BAROMAR-740930 format. One record per residue (C-alpha): chain; residue in one letter; x, y, z; residue number from 1. Coordinates in nm, 4 decimals. Layout:
<torvexs>
<c = A | r = A | xx = X | yy = Y | zz = Z | k = NUM>
...
</torvexs>
This chain:
<torvexs>
<c = A | r = M | xx = 2.1001 | yy = -0.3340 | zz = -0.9268 | k = 1>
<c = A | r = E | xx = 2.2744 | yy = -0.3706 | zz = -0.5942 | k = 2>
<c = A | r = I | xx = 2.5263 | yy = -0.6523 | zz = -0.5540 | k = 3>
<c = A | r = V | xx = 2.4790 | yy = -0.8631 | zz = -0.2447 | k = 4>
<c = A | r = P | xx = 2.7891 | yy = -1.0102 | zz = -0.0896 | k = 5>
<c = A | r = E | xx = 2.7951 | yy = -1.3918 | zz = -0.1198 | k = 6>
<c = A | r = I | xx = 2.8645 | yy = -1.4389 | zz = 0.2465 | k = 7>
<c = A | r = T | xx = 2.5481 | yy = -1.2316 | zz = 0.3240 | k = 8>
<c = A | r = R | xx = 2.3456 | yy = -1.4382 | zz = 0.0866 | k = 9>
<c = A | r = Q | xx = 2.4599 | yy = -1.7694 | zz = 0.2268 | k = 10>
<c = A | r = S | xx = 2.4126 | yy = -1.6534 | zz = 0.5842 | k = 11>
<c = A | r = I | xx = 2.0543 | yy = -1.5508 | zz = 0.5297 | k = 12>
<c = A | r = T | xx = 1.9777 | yy = -1.8592 | zz = 0.3194 | k = 13>
<c = A | r = N | xx = 2.1155 | yy = -2.0883 | zz = 0.5740 | k = 14>
<c = A | r = L | xx = 1.9197 | yy = -1.9222 | zz = 0.8547 | k = 15>
<c = A | r = V | xx = 1.5958 | yy = -1.9500 | zz = 0.6649 | k = 16>
<c = A | r = S | xx = 1.6660 | yy = -2.3122 | zz = 0.5777 | k = 17>
<c = A | r = N | xx = 1.6682 | yy = -2.3762 | zz = 0.9438 | k = 18>
<c = A | r = D | xx = 1.3448 | yy = -2.1810 | zz = 1.0008 | k = 19>
<c = A | r = K | xx = 1.5361 | yy = -1.8889 | zz = 1.1498 | k = 20>
<c = A | r = R | xx = 1.5759 | yy = -1.5155 | zz = 1.0589 | k = 21>
<c = A | r = E | xx = 1.8418 | yy = -1.2525 | zz = 1.1242 | k = 22>
<c = A | r = D | xx = 1.6157 | yy = -1.0550 | zz = 1.3516 | k = 23>
<c = A | r = G | xx = 1.4807 | yy = -1.3605 | zz = 1.5446 | k = 24>
<c = A | r = R | xx = 1.1346 | yy = -1.3751 | zz = 1.3982 | k = 25>
<c = A | r = E | xx = 0.9493 | yy = -1.6819 | zz = 1.2778 | k = 26>
<c = A | r = L | xx = 0.9189 | yy = -1.7221 | zz = 0.9014 | k = 27>
<c = A | r = N | xx = 0.5529 | yy = -1.6253 | zz = 0.9177 | k = 28>
<c = A | r = E | xx = 0.5888 | yy = -1.3455 | zz = 1.1724 | k = 29>
<c = A | r = Y | xx = 0.5454 | yy = -0.9692 | zz = 1.1129 | k = 30>
<c = A | r = R | xx = 0.7502 | yy = -0.6994 | zz = 1.2654 | k = 31>
<c = A | r = D | xx = 0.5780 | yy = -0.4540 | zz = 1.5040 | k = 32>
<c = A | r = V | xx = 0.3310 | yy = -0.2233 | zz = 1.3400 | k = 33>
<c = A | r = S | xx = 0.2324 | yy = 0.1279 | zz = 1.4436 | k = 34>
<c = A | r = I | xx = -0.0225 | yy = 0.3600 | zz = 1.2727 | k = 35>
<c = A | r = E | xx = -0.0723 | yy = 0.7306 | zz = 1.3351 | k = 36>
<c = A | r = T | xx = -0.3305 | yy = 0.9432 | zz = 1.1419 | k = 37>
<c = A | r = D | xx = -0.3744 | yy = 1.3141 | zz = 1.0867 | k = 38>
<c = A | r = V | xx = 0.0009 | yy = 1.3694 | zz = 1.0688 | k = 39>
<c = A | r = I | xx = -0.0172 | yy = 1.6330 | zz = 0.7828 | k = 40>
<c = A | r = S | xx = -0.2080 | yy = 1.9469 | zz = 0.8731 | k = 41>
<c = A | r = K | xx = -0.2440 | yy = 2.0608 | zz = 0.5118 | k = 42>
<c = A | r = A | xx = -0.3927 | yy = 1.7360 | zz = 0.3916 | k = 43>
<c = A | r = E | xx = -0.7549 | yy = 1.6320 | zz = 0.4116 | k = 44>
<c = A | r = G | xx = -0.6428 | yy = 1.2873 | zz = 0.5231 | k = 45>
<c = A | r = S | xx = -0.3049 | yy = 1.1483 | zz = 0.6177 | k = 46>
<c = A | r = A | xx = -0.1239 | yy = 0.8674 | zz = 0.8008 | k = 47>
<c = A | r = R | xx = 0.2186 | yy = 0.7458 | zz = 0.9105 | k = 48>
<c = A | r = V | xx = 0.2884 | yy = 0.3699 | zz = 0.9243 | k = 49>
<c = A | r = K | xx = 0.5927 | yy = 0.2106 | zz = 1.0845 | k = 50>
<c = A | r = L | xx = 0.6531 | yy = -0.1561 | zz = 1.0055 | k = 51>
<c = A | r = G | xx = 0.9734 | yy = -0.2399 | zz = 1.1988 | k = 52>
<c = A | r = G | xx = 1.2202 | yy = 0.0174 | zz = 1.0691 | k = 53>
<c = A | r = T | xx = 1.0227 | yy = 0.0843 | zz = 0.7531 | k = 54>
<c = A | r = Q | xx = 0.8363 | yy = 0.4133 | zz = 0.7654 | k = 55>
<c = A | r = V | xx = 0.5802 | yy = 0.5408 | zz = 0.5182 | k = 56>
<c = A | r = I | xx = 0.3720 | yy = 0.8618 | zz = 0.5125 | k = 57>
<c = A | r = V | xx = 0.0542 | yy = 0.9121 | zz = 0.2963 | k = 58>
<c = A | r = G | xx = -0.1361 | yy = 1.2342 | zz = 0.2298 | k = 59>
<c = A | r = I | xx = -0.4800 | yy = 1.2665 | zz = 0.0584 | k = 60>
<c = A | r = K | xx = -0.5654 | yy = 1.5810 | zz = -0.1390 | k = 61>
<c = A | r = P | xx = -0.9041 | yy = 1.6155 | zz = -0.2967 | k = 62>
<c = A | r = Q | xx = -0.9804 | yy = 1.8231 | zz = -0.5961 | k = 63>
<c = A | r = L | xx = -1.2938 | yy = 1.8754 | zz = -0.8058 | k = 64>
<c = A | r = G | xx = -1.2528 | yy = 1.7649 | zz = -1.1705 | k = 65>
<c = A | r = S | xx = -1.4207 | yy = 1.5989 | zz = -1.4603 | k = 66>
<c = A | r = P | xx = -1.5013 | yy = 1.2233 | zz = -1.4449 | k = 67>
<c = A | r = F | xx = -1.3737 | yy = 0.9717 | zz = -1.7006 | k = 68>
<c = A | r = P | xx = -1.6185 | yy = 0.9423 | zz = -1.9961 | k = 69>
<c = A | r = D | xx = -1.6875 | yy = 0.5765 | zz = -1.9274 | k = 70>
<c = A | r = T | xx = -1.7646 | yy = 0.6427 | zz = -1.5578 | k = 71>
<c = A | r = P | xx = -1.9521 | yy = 0.9759 | zz = -1.5496 | k = 72>
<c = A | r = D | xx = -2.0966 | yy = 0.9198 | zz = -1.2049 | k = 73>
<c = A | r = L | xx = -1.7852 | yy = 0.7995 | zz = -1.0220 | k = 74>
<c = A | r = G | xx = -1.5115 | yy = 0.9803 | zz = -0.8413 | k = 75>
<c = A | r = V | xx = -1.1432 | yy = 0.9290 | zz = -0.9390 | k = 76>
<c = A | r = L | xx = -0.8458 | yy = 0.7868 | zz = -0.7455 | k = 77>
<c = A | r = M | xx = -0.4880 | yy = 0.8653 | zz = -0.8459 | k = 78>
<c = A | r = T | xx = -0.1977 | yy = 0.7122 | zz = -0.6538 | k = 79>
<c = A | r = N | xx = 0.1564 | yy = 0.8494 | zz = -0.6770 | k = 80>
<c = A | r = C | xx = 0.4682 | yy = 0.7309 | zz = -0.4942 | k = 81>
<c = A | r = E | xx = 0.7863 | yy = 0.9330 | zz = -0.4093 | k = 82>
<c = A | r = M | xx = 1.0883 | yy = 0.7414 | zz = -0.2924 | k = 83>
<c = A | r = L | xx = 1.3007 | yy = 0.9942 | zz = -0.1138 | k = 84>
<c = A | r = P | xx = 1.6757 | yy = 0.9515 | zz = -0.1429 | k = 85>
<c = A | r = M | xx = 1.7174 | yy = 0.9900 | zz = 0.2317 | k = 86>
<c = A | r = A | xx = 1.5084 | yy = 0.6755 | zz = 0.2795 | k = 87>
<c = A | r = D | xx = 1.7570 | yy = 0.4469 | zz = 0.0967 | k = 88>
<c = A | r = P | xx = 2.0946 | yy = 0.5125 | zz = -0.0683 | k = 89>
<c = A | r = N | xx = 1.9634 | yy = 0.3346 | zz = -0.3768 | k = 90>
<c = A | r = F | xx = 1.6746 | yy = 0.5757 | zz = -0.4275 | k = 91>
<c = A | r = E | xx = 1.7666 | yy = 0.8568 | zz = -0.6768 | k = 92>
<c = A | r = P | xx = 1.5994 | yy = 1.1888 | zz = -0.7327 | k = 93>
<c = A | r = G | xx = 1.4322 | yy = 1.2507 | zz = -1.0656 | k = 94>
<c = A | r = P | xx = 1.1508 | yy = 1.0786 | zz = -1.2563 | k = 95>
<c = A | r = P | xx = 0.9726 | yy = 0.7828 | zz = -1.0877 | k = 96>
<c = A | r = S | xx = 1.1734 | yy = 0.4630 | zz = -1.0948 | k = 97>
<c = A | r = E | xx = 1.0332 | yy = 0.1189 | zz = -1.1966 | k = 98>
<c = A | r = D | xx = 1.0143 | yy = 0.0214 | zz = -0.8368 | k = 99>
<c = A | r = S | xx = 0.8272 | yy = 0.3422 | zz = -0.7474 | k = 100>
<c = A | r = I | xx = 0.5764 | yy = 0.2885 | zz = -1.0338 | k = 101>
<c = A | r = E | xx = 0.5226 | yy = -0.0832 | zz = -0.9383 | k = 102>
<c = A | r = L | xx = 0.4705 | yy = 0.0061 | zz = -0.5679 | k = 103>
<c = A | r = A | xx = 0.2118 | yy = 0.2716 | zz = -0.6532 | k = 104>
<c = A | r = R | xx = 0.0321 | yy = 0.0428 | zz = -0.8985 | k = 105>
<c = A | r = V | xx = 0.0132 | yy = -0.2523 | zz = -0.6619 | k = 106>
<c = A | r = V | xx = -0.1145 | yy = -0.0341 | zz = -0.3711 | k = 107>
<c = A | r = D | xx = -0.3600 | yy = 0.1319 | zz = -0.6032 | k = 108>
<c = A | r = R | xx = -0.4885 | yy = -0.2034 | zz = -0.7272 | k = 109>
<c = A | r = G | xx = -0.5615 | yy = -0.3201 | zz = -0.3747 | k = 110>
<c = A | r = I | xx = -0.7600 | yy = -0.0037 | zz = -0.3040 | k = 111>
<c = A | r = R | xx = -0.9574 | yy = -0.0243 | zz = -0.6364 | k = 112>
<c = A | r = E | xx = -1.0262 | yy = -0.3957 | zz = -0.6536 | k = 113>
<c = A | r = S | xx = -1.1407 | yy = -0.4064 | zz = -0.2878 | k = 114>
<c = A | r = E | xx = -1.3953 | yy = -0.1326 | zz = -0.3712 | k = 115>
<c = A | r = L | xx = -1.2685 | yy = 0.0397 | zz = -0.0673 | k = 116>
<c = A | r = V | xx = -1.4023 | yy = 0.3854 | zz = -0.1464 | k = 117>
<c = A | r = E | xx = -1.7687 | yy = 0.4302 | zz = -0.2529 | k = 118>
<c = A | r = L | xx = -1.6779 | yy = 0.6270 | zz = -0.5678 | k = 119>
<c = A | r = D | xx = -2.0427 | yy = 0.6937 | zz = -0.6688 | k = 120>
<c = A | r = K | xx = -2.0805 | yy = 0.9099 | zz = -0.3561 | k = 121>
<c = A | r = L | xx = -1.7966 | yy = 1.1321 | zz = -0.4734 | k = 122>
<c = A | r = C | xx = -2.0078 | yy = 1.2534 | zz = -0.7714 | k = 123>
<c = A | r = V | xx = -2.1232 | yy = 1.6205 | zz = -0.7397 | k = 124>
<c = A | r = E | xx = -2.2796 | yy = 1.6498 | zz = -1.0880 | k = 125>
<c = A | r = E | xx = -2.2929 | yy = 1.3405 | zz = -1.3189 | k = 126>
<c = A | r = G | xx = -2.0687 | yy = 1.3842 | zz = -1.6278 | k = 127>
<c = A | r = K | xx = -1.9385 | yy = 1.7218 | zz = -1.5083 | k = 128>
<c = A | r = H | xx = -1.8040 | yy = 1.7324 | zz = -1.1513 | k = 129>
<c = A | r = V | xx = -1.6630 | yy = 1.4698 | zz = -0.9247 | k = 130>
<c = A | r = W | xx = -1.4072 | yy = 1.4536 | zz = -0.6484 | k = 131>
<c = A | r = M | xx = -1.0679 | yy = 1.3364 | zz = -0.7473 | k = 132>
<c = A | r = L | xx = -0.8544 | yy = 1.2011 | zz = -0.4647 | k = 133>
<c = A | r = F | xx = -0.4737 | yy = 1.2310 | zz = -0.5075 | k = 134>
<c = A | r = I | xx = -0.3051 | yy = 0.9663 | zz = -0.2888 | k = 135>
<c = A | r = D | xx = 0.0543 | yy = 1.0826 | zz = -0.2358 | k = 136>
<c = A | r = L | xx = 0.2846 | yy = 0.8136 | zz = -0.0966 | k = 137>
<c = A | r = H | xx = 0.6150 | yy = 0.9036 | zz = 0.0519 | k = 138>
<c = A | r = I | xx = 0.8859 | yy = 0.6524 | zz = 0.1642 | k = 139>
<c = A | r = I | xx = 1.0708 | yy = 0.7952 | zz = 0.4680 | k = 140>
<c = A | r = D | xx = 1.2723 | yy = 0.4898 | zz = 0.5809 | k = 141>
<c = A | r = N | xx = 1.3146 | yy = 0.1777 | zz = 0.3604 | k = 142>
<c = A | r = C | xx = 1.3917 | yy = -0.1282 | zz = 0.5854 | k = 143>
<c = A | r = G | xx = 1.2076 | yy = -0.3716 | zz = 0.3646 | k = 144>
<c = A | r = N | xx = 0.8486 | yy = -0.4663 | zz = 0.2732 | k = 145>
<c = A | r = L | xx = 0.7292 | yy = -0.1257 | zz = 0.1437 | k = 146>
<c = A | r = F | xx = 0.4197 | yy = -0.2817 | zz = -0.0105 | k = 147>
<c = A | r = D | xx = 0.2492 | yy = -0.3845 | zz = 0.3168 | k = 148>
<c = A | r = A | xx = 0.3365 | yy = -0.0650 | zz = 0.4985 | k = 149>
<c = A | r = A | xx = 0.2224 | yy = 0.1492 | zz = 0.2044 | k = 150>
<c = A | r = E | xx = -0.1075 | yy = -0.0335 | zz = 0.1733 | k = 151>
<c = A | r = L | xx = -0.1823 | yy = 0.0106 | zz = 0.5471 | k = 152>
<c = A | r = A | xx = -0.0791 | yy = 0.3779 | zz = 0.5318 | k = 153>
<c = A | r = V | xx = -0.3141 | yy = 0.4510 | zz = 0.2358 | k = 154>
<c = A | r = M | xx = -0.6002 | yy = 0.2611 | zz = 0.4055 | k = 155>
<c = A | r = A | xx = -0.5467 | yy = 0.4560 | zz = 0.7281 | k = 156>
<c = A | r = A | xx = -0.5162 | yy = 0.7931 | zz = 0.5532 | k = 157>
<c = A | r = L | xx = -0.8391 | yy = 0.7255 | zz = 0.3488 | k = 158>
<c = A | r = K | xx = -1.0261 | yy = 0.6364 | zz = 0.6678 | k = 159>
<c = A | r = S | xx = -0.9252 | yy = 0.9661 | zz = 0.8207 | k = 160>
<c = A | r = T | xx = -1.0143 | yy = 1.1793 | zz = 0.5166 | k = 161>
<c = A | r = K | xx = -1.2757 | yy = 1.4466 | zz = 0.5344 | k = 162>
<c = A | r = L | xx = -1.4017 | yy = 1.6305 | zz = 0.2256 | k = 163>
<c = A | r = P | xx = -1.5659 | yy = 1.9711 | zz = 0.1999 | k = 164>
<c = A | r = V | xx = -1.9384 | yy = 1.9623 | zz = 0.1050 | k = 165>
<c = A | r = A | xx = -1.9901 | yy = 2.0607 | zz = -0.2586 | k = 166>
<c = A | r = S | xx = -2.3186 | yy = 2.1563 | zz = -0.4178 | k = 167>
<c = A | r = I | xx = -2.4599 | yy = 2.2984 | zz = -0.7470 | k = 168>
<c = A | r = V | xx = -2.6083 | yy = 2.6452 | zz = -0.7193 | k = 169>
<c = A | r = D | xx = -2.7222 | yy = 2.8191 | zz = -1.0360 | k = 170>
<c = A | r = E | xx = -2.5261 | yy = 2.5679 | zz = -1.2362 | k = 171>
<c = A | r = E | xx = -2.2004 | yy = 2.6577 | zz = -1.0502 | k = 172>
<c = A | r = V | xx = -2.0200 | yy = 2.4444 | zz = -0.8016 | k = 173>
<c = A | r = V | xx = -2.0183 | yy = 2.5887 | zz = -0.4581 | k = 174>
<c = A | r = I | xx = -1.7760 | yy = 2.4434 | zz = -0.1970 | k = 175>
<c = A | r = S | xx = -1.8530 | yy = 2.4939 | zz = 0.1707 | k = 176>
<c = A | r = E | xx = -1.5732 | yy = 2.6313 | zz = 0.3850 | k = 177>
<c = A | r = D | xx = -1.7196 | yy = 2.5035 | zz = 0.7061 | k = 178>
<c = A | r = E | xx = -1.9086 | yy = 2.1878 | zz = 0.6371 | k = 179>
<c = A | r = T | xx = -1.7300 | yy = 1.8562 | zz = 0.5699 | k = 180>
<c = A | r = F | xx = -1.8157 | yy = 1.4890 | zz = 0.5333 | k = 181>
<c = A | r = E | xx = -1.6174 | yy = 1.1727 | zz = 0.5953 | k = 182>
<c = A | r = L | xx = -1.4970 | yy = 0.9898 | zz = 0.2984 | k = 183>
<c = A | r = P | xx = -1.7414 | yy = 0.7063 | zz = 0.2277 | k = 184>
<c = A | r = I | xx = -1.5511 | yy = 0.3867 | zz = 0.3073 | k = 185>
<c = A | r = N | xx = -1.7032 | yy = 0.0607 | zz = 0.1897 | k = 186>
<c = A | r = N | xx = -1.4440 | yy = -0.1934 | zz = 0.2901 | k = 187>
<c = A | r = E | xx = -1.0981 | yy = -0.2526 | zz = 0.4387 | k = 188>
<c = A | r = V | xx = -0.7903 | yy = -0.4079 | zz = 0.2772 | k = 189>
<c = A | r = A | xx = -0.4334 | yy = -0.5104 | zz = 0.3741 | k = 190>
<c = A | r = M | xx = -0.1546 | yy = -0.6730 | zz = 0.1837 | k = 191>
<c = A | r = C | xx = 0.0854 | yy = -0.9453 | zz = 0.2761 | k = 192>
<c = A | r = T | xx = 0.4197 | yy = -0.9724 | zz = 0.1056 | k = 193>
<c = A | r = F | xx = 0.6245 | yy = -1.2959 | zz = 0.0841 | k = 194>
<c = A | r = V | xx = 0.9674 | yy = -1.3641 | zz = -0.0582 | k = 195>
<c = A | r = K | xx = 1.1273 | yy = -1.6923 | zz = -0.1566 | k = 196>
<c = A | r = I | xx = 1.4681 | yy = -1.7568 | zz = 0.0035 | k = 197>
<c = A | r = G | xx = 1.6118 | yy = -2.0956 | zz = -0.0813 | k = 198>
<c = A | r = D | xx = 1.3066 | yy = -2.3162 | zz = -0.0956 | k = 199>
<c = A | r = K | xx = 1.0988 | yy = -2.1422 | zz = 0.1751 | k = 200>
<c = A | r = M | xx = 0.8566 | yy = -1.8576 | zz = 0.1752 | k = 201>
<c = A | r = V | xx = 0.9204 | yy = -1.5734 | zz = 0.4211 | k = 202>
<c = A | r = I | xx = 0.6558 | yy = -1.3084 | zz = 0.5227 | k = 203>
<c = A | r = D | xx = 0.7284 | yy = -0.9374 | zz = 0.5782 | k = 204>
<c = A | r = P | xx = 1.0905 | yy = -0.9460 | zz = 0.4494 | k = 205>
<c = A | r = T | xx = 1.3540 | yy = -0.7140 | zz = 0.5692 | k = 206>
<c = A | r = L | xx = 1.5555 | yy = -0.5161 | zz = 0.3128 | k = 207>
<c = A | r = T | xx = 1.8430 | yy = -0.7624 | zz = 0.3317 | k = 208>
<c = A | r = E | xx = 1.6064 | yy = -1.0536 | zz = 0.2812 | k = 209>
<c = A | r = E | xx = 1.4484 | yy = -0.8841 | zz = -0.0175 | k = 210>
<c = A | r = K | xx = 1.7953 | yy = -0.8431 | zz = -0.1829 | k = 211>
<c = A | r = V | xx = 1.8761 | yy = -1.2214 | zz = -0.1533 | k = 212>
<c = A | r = A | xx = 1.5186 | yy = -1.3417 | zz = -0.2427 | k = 213>
<c = A | r = S | xx = 1.4614 | yy = -1.5181 | zz = -0.5762 | k = 214>
<c = A | r = A | xx = 1.0916 | yy = -1.4392 | zz = -0.6008 | k = 215>
<c = A | r = R | xx = 0.8241 | yy = -1.2230 | zz = -0.4386 | k = 216>
<c = A | r = L | xx = 0.4469 | yy = -1.2504 | zz = -0.4064 | k = 217>
<c = A | r = N | xx = 0.2085 | yy = -0.9728 | zz = -0.2890 | k = 218>
<c = A | r = V | xx = -0.1424 | yy = -1.0785 | zz = -0.1834 | k = 219>
<c = A | r = G | xx = -0.4145 | yy = -0.8199 | zz = -0.1128 | k = 220>
<c = A | r = V | xx = -0.7018 | yy = -0.9364 | zz = 0.1071 | k = 221>
<c = A | r = T | xx = -1.0284 | yy = -0.7566 | zz = 0.2108 | k = 222>
<c = A | r = K | xx = -1.1702 | yy = -0.7743 | zz = 0.5576 | k = 223>
<c = A | r = E | xx = -1.4121 | yy = -1.0441 | zz = 0.4336 | k = 224>
<c = A | r = G | xx = -1.1147 | yy = -1.2619 | zz = 0.3382 | k = 225>
<c = A | r = R | xx = -1.1485 | yy = -1.2034 | zz = -0.0390 | k = 226>
<c = A | r = I | xx = -0.8385 | yy = -1.1975 | zz = -0.2557 | k = 227>
<c = A | r = C | xx = -0.8517 | yy = -0.8622 | zz = -0.4372 | k = 228>
<c = A | r = A | xx = -0.4906 | yy = -0.8127 | zz = -0.5680 | k = 229>
<c = A | r = M | xx = -0.1867 | yy = -1.0211 | zz = -0.6417 | k = 230>
<c = A | r = Q | xx = 0.1550 | yy = -0.9359 | zz = -0.7830 | k = 231>
<c = A | r = K | xx = 0.4532 | yy = -1.1615 | zz = -0.8675 | k = 232>
<c = A | r = G | xx = 0.7995 | yy = -1.0206 | zz = -0.8660 | k = 233>
<c = A | r = G | xx = 1.1473 | yy = -1.1606 | zz = -0.8931 | k = 234>
<c = A | r = K | xx = 1.3055 | yy = -1.3799 | zz = -1.1619 | k = 235>
<c = A | r = K | xx = 1.2343 | yy = -1.7301 | zz = -1.0275 | k = 236>
<c = A | r = P | xx = 0.8940 | yy = -1.9041 | zz = -1.0561 | k = 237>
<c = A | r = L | xx = 0.6659 | yy = -2.0071 | zz = -0.7679 | k = 238>
<c = A | r = T | xx = 0.5006 | yy = -2.3499 | zz = -0.7359 | k = 239>
<c = A | r = K | xx = 0.1316 | yy = -2.4008 | zz = -0.6915 | k = 240>
<c = A | r = D | xx = 0.1873 | yy = -2.5134 | zz = -0.3332 | k = 241>
<c = A | r = E | xx = 0.3971 | yy = -2.2093 | zz = -0.2548 | k = 242>
<c = A | r = I | xx = 0.1247 | yy = -1.9759 | zz = -0.4020 | k = 243>
<c = A | r = L | xx = -0.1498 | yy = -2.1463 | zz = -0.1990 | k = 244>
<c = A | r = Y | xx = 0.0565 | yy = -2.1274 | zz = 0.1132 | k = 245>
<c = A | r = C | xx = 0.0989 | yy = -1.7564 | zz = 0.0646 | k = 246>
<c = A | r = V | xx = -0.2724 | yy = -1.7001 | zz = -0.0064 | k = 247>
<c = A | r = N | xx = -0.3877 | yy = -1.9036 | zz = 0.2923 | k = 248>
<c = A | r = T | xx = -0.1347 | yy = -1.7293 | zz = 0.5174 | k = 249>
<c = A | r = A | xx = -0.2287 | yy = -1.3874 | zz = 0.3878 | k = 250>
<c = A | r = I | xx = -0.6047 | yy = -1.4442 | zz = 0.4643 | k = 251>
<c = A | r = S | xx = -0.5035 | yy = -1.5074 | zz = 0.8240 | k = 252>
<c = A | r = K | xx = -0.2318 | yy = -1.2453 | zz = 0.8701 | k = 253>
<c = A | r = T | xx = -0.4278 | yy = -0.9603 | zz = 0.7153 | k = 254>
<c = A | r = K | xx = -0.6853 | yy = -0.9815 | zz = 0.9871 | k = 255>
<c = A | r = D | xx = -0.4107 | yy = -0.9006 | zz = 1.2303 | k = 256>
<c = A | r = L | xx = -0.2814 | yy = -0.6125 | zz = 1.0170 | k = 257>
<c = A | r = M | xx = -0.6288 | yy = -0.4564 | zz = 0.9861 | k = 258>
<c = A | r = E | xx = -0.6823 | yy = -0.4651 | zz = 1.3622 | k = 259>
<c = A | r = N | xx = -0.4163 | yy = -0.1889 | zz = 1.3834 | k = 260>
<c = A | r = L | xx = -0.6499 | yy = 0.0340 | zz = 1.1870 | k = 261>
</torvexs>
């Protein structure tokens, strides 16, 4: 765990207590967002998202495989996250860290619980062959708030994904080399991340703000304004009013985030 100098902690806490931030934003204001799709030529879907200085790239690779026994007619989603050491001095090579696993799971939960992809349309032959989508998430620059940037990048990559047409001929799977179809998208989702600094909640935290925060709350919201995912982080608890503030703010802010898609 990285040690934050006390002078830095006090400086940021004092700023926030006066409704100010080190980069001049309001407490409920996002950094600039940019989204670019089809950035990886070898992937069937891909996207790059920049949220302030934070940069995330996502690639989608499909593969035919067997469905899970309890969902024989549904496709499969698998989300993995790689935190590259060049993105942050605290990222280390080797097995996935706890932070990497949490990021992948929270992003994956938003995608699943929003029912973003029509998984039944990824079935080629019930009980035998379905499309499996491997969602590979790569952190290029970590300047804070990886959750929201990653969720947007996955959403954009999935919306740009095209799969080859597969059919059953003489009990064998035949994949067309020329014919593709767009991934069936049923919804849209975005995530808003808040951190608690002092006694105030701050949206879209920078890396420094994350380091001095006492608590974190991620709120995933669909385009209809339905809460589909939440994750609490940090050591300190949040009050009911703080949680309700985050939820209500997230419902408003995710609409702006999804407009970038």
